[in-house]
C-alpha positions as CSV (number, residue, x, y, z in Angstrom):
1,M,0.2,-0.1,0.0
2,N,2.8,2.3,0.5
3,N,3.7,1.9,-2.7
4,G,0.3,2.9,-4.4
5,V,-1.3,-0.9,-4.5
6,A,-4.9,-0.4,-3.3
7,A,-5.7,-2.4,-0.3
8,E,-8.4,-4.2,-1.9
9,R,-6.0,-5.4,-4.4
10,I,-3.9,-7.0,-1.7
11,H,-4.5,-10.7,-0.9
12,D,-2.2,-13.0,1.1
13,E,-2.3,-16.6,1.6
14,N,-1.3,-17.2,5.4
15,F,-2.5,-21.0,6.0
16,A,0.4,-22.8,4.0
17,R,3.3,-24.4,5.9
18,T,5.2,-25.1,2.7
19,T,5.5,-23.5,-0.6
20,V,3.6,-26.4,-2.5
21,E,0.7,-25.3,-0.1
22,N,1.3,-21.7,-0.4
23,A,0.9,-22.3,-4.2
24,T,-2.2,-24.6,-3.9
25,Y,-4.0,-22.4,-1.7
26,G,-3.0,-19.0,-3.3
27,V,-4.1,-20.4,-6.8
28,E,-7.4,-20.9,-5.3
29,V,-7.4,-17.5,-4.1
30,L,-6.5,-16.5,-7.4
31,A,-9.1,-18.2,-9.4
32,S,-12.1,-17.2,-7.0
33,L,-11.0,-13.7,-7.5
34,R,-11.0,-14.3,-11.2
35,S,-7.6,-12.9,-11.0
36,T,-6.2,-12.0,-14.4
37,N,-2.3,-11.7,-13.1
38,A,-0.8,-11.9,-9.9
39,L,2.5,-10.8,-8.3
40,I,4.7,-13.0,-6.2
41,I,6.5,-11.6,-3.2
42,S,9.1,-13.6,-1.5
43,S,12.8,-13.5,-0.5
44,A,15.2,-13.2,-3.3
45,S,16.6,-16.7,-2.7
46,H,13.3,-18.3,-2.8
47,I,11.3,-16.5,-5.5
48,R,13.0,-18.8,-8.3
49,R,11.6,-21.9,-6.7
50,A,8.3,-20.1,-5.5
51,L,7.4,-18.8,-9.2
52,T,8.3,-22.3,-10.8
53,V,5.7,-24.2,-8.2
54,F,3.1,-21.4,-8.9
55,Q,3.3,-21.6,-12.4
56,L,3.0,-25.5,-12.3
57,A,-0.1,-25.3,-9.6
58,A,-1.9,-22.8,-11.7
59,A,-1.8,-24.9,-15.1
60,D,-4.9,-26.6,-14.7
61,T,-6.9,-24.1,-13.0
62,L,-5.6,-20.5,-14.2
63,G,-4.1,-21.8,-17.3
64,R,-0.4,-22.3,-18.4
65,D,0.0,-18.7,-19.6
66,F,-1.3,-17.3,-16.4
67,P,0.7,-14.1,-16.0
68,F,2.7,-14.3,-12.4
69,T,5.5,-11.3,-12.0
70,A,7.9,-12.1,-9.0
71,S,9.6,-9.8,-6.9
72,G,12.1,-10.9,-4.0
73,S,13.9,-8.8,-1.6
74,P,17.8,-9.3,-1.4
75,D,18.5,-11.7,1.4
76,K,22.0,-12.7,0.1
77,P,24.6,-11.2,-2.0
78,L,23.3,-10.3,-5.6
79,A,26.3,-12.7,-6.7
80,E,25.1,-15.5,-4.4
81,L,21.7,-15.3,-5.8
82,A,22.5,-14.8,-9.7
83,T,22.9,-18.7,-10.7
84,A,20.9,-21.5,-8.6
85,T,23.0,-23.6,-6.1
86,P,22.9,-27.7,-6.6
87,D,20.5,-27.5,-3.3
88,E,18.0,-24.7,-4.7
89,L,17.9,-26.6,-7.6
90,R,16.9,-30.1,-5.7
91,S,14.2,-28.1,-3.9
92,I,12.7,-26.6,-7.1
93,Y,12.5,-30.2,-8.4
94,R,11.5,-31.7,-5.3
95,D,8.6,-29.1,-5.2
96,A,7.7,-29.0,-8.7
97,F,7.2,-32.8,-8.8
98,S,5.1,-32.8,-5.6
99,S,2.9,-29.4,-7.0
100,I,2.2,-31.6,-10.1
101,G,0.9,-34.5,-8.1
102,M,4.4,-36.7,-7.6
103,W,4.1,-37.0,-4.3
104,S,6.7,-39.7,-3.8
105,F,9.4,-37.0,-4.1
106,R,8.8,-36.3,-0.7
107,S,9.7,-39.2,0.6
108,A,12.3,-38.9,3.6
109,P,15.4,-40.3,1.8
110,L,15.1,-37.0,-0.8
111,L,14.2,-34.7,2.1
112,R,17.5,-35.7,4.0
113,Q,19.7,-35.1,0.9
């Protein structure tokens, strides 16, 4: 609101415990509002994963081309954020598989790696 966004246009999802749940619930909020676009706000180190998971979660409900915009506040030096680390990629793949229904990728052995 401090940047000129009307309060009635801001909808947070505060029930989720994971990125996958946040995307699932968030897509339902967007669908119920008949939204035509959305801005995802998170930390810069998390935004790549959040955007990927939201896009996958939205595919069936909002369409594969639903326009998401992402904004991340820097929480690490920009040089560290420029390239996804192996751990970040593993998290992206794990959550991406989970968001399309491949829940076996949430198994304990993968979570420990």
